[in-house]
N, C-alpha and C positions, 0 to 999 in steps of 0.2 A: 550323081557322079561319084565314082569310087575314089577313095584316097588310098594311095599305095602305102605299104608298111613304112614306117619312119625308121630312121637310123637309131642305133643304140645311143649315140651322142645326143640326139634330140629327146629320146626317152629319158635320159638322165637329166637333161635341162628341165623337162616337164616336172620331174620328181623334185629336183632342187628348188624349183620355184613354186612348188605345191599347186600345180595346175592340172593334176590328174583328172579330177571331176570336170573341170572346165574344158579340158581337151576332149574328153569323151563326149560331152554334151555338144560342143561345137562340131566335132567330127560327125556325129549322128545327124545334126541339123544340116550340115553341108552335104552329106551323102543323100539325104532325102530331098533337099532343095538348096542348091548352091547360092541362090539369091535370097535366102531367108533374111528378112529385115534386120534381125539382131546380129547377124554376122557382118554386115556392112562390107560385103565382098566387093573388091575393086581391083582394077587394072592400074598398076602403079606407073608413074612417070620415070623415065621415058618409056612410052608404050611399046616401042619396037623391041624392048628386051623381053616382053611377055611375062613379066613377074606380076603375080596377083597376090592379094592378101585377104584374109578374113580374120575377124575379131574373136579372140578367146575371152577377153574381158576388156575393161576400159584401158588397161595398161599393156596387155600383150596381144600380138598379132602373129598369125602363121603366114609365112611367105611360101608361095608355091608356083610351080609351072604346070601347065596342062599339056599332056602328051597323049594322043590317041584316046581322048575323052576320059582320062584319068588324071587326078591331081597328085603331084609329087611335092610334098612339103619338105623344104630344104632348110628352113630356119624358123625359130620362134624368136621374135624380137620384142624388145621393150619399145612400145610405140612412141614414148615421149623422151627417150634417152637422147641427149644431145651428143653429136659426134664431134 
């Protein structure tokens, strides 16, 4: 499944958090096999929102929507950050 180009804001967040290599690796894995075990791809609750995530590393996850069999990543989040 193809990942659409990400926003400049997300590119900057990836750079600020030194995730460039992890992003490229996870993106490649996802595009070849969205269900690759190391990505831990999942549909988040509530499911009706259609928000999915995959793992960049133990701390960061990419949140995305699927539209026309393409993934649109809209956020990189700290998986363990308390709100």
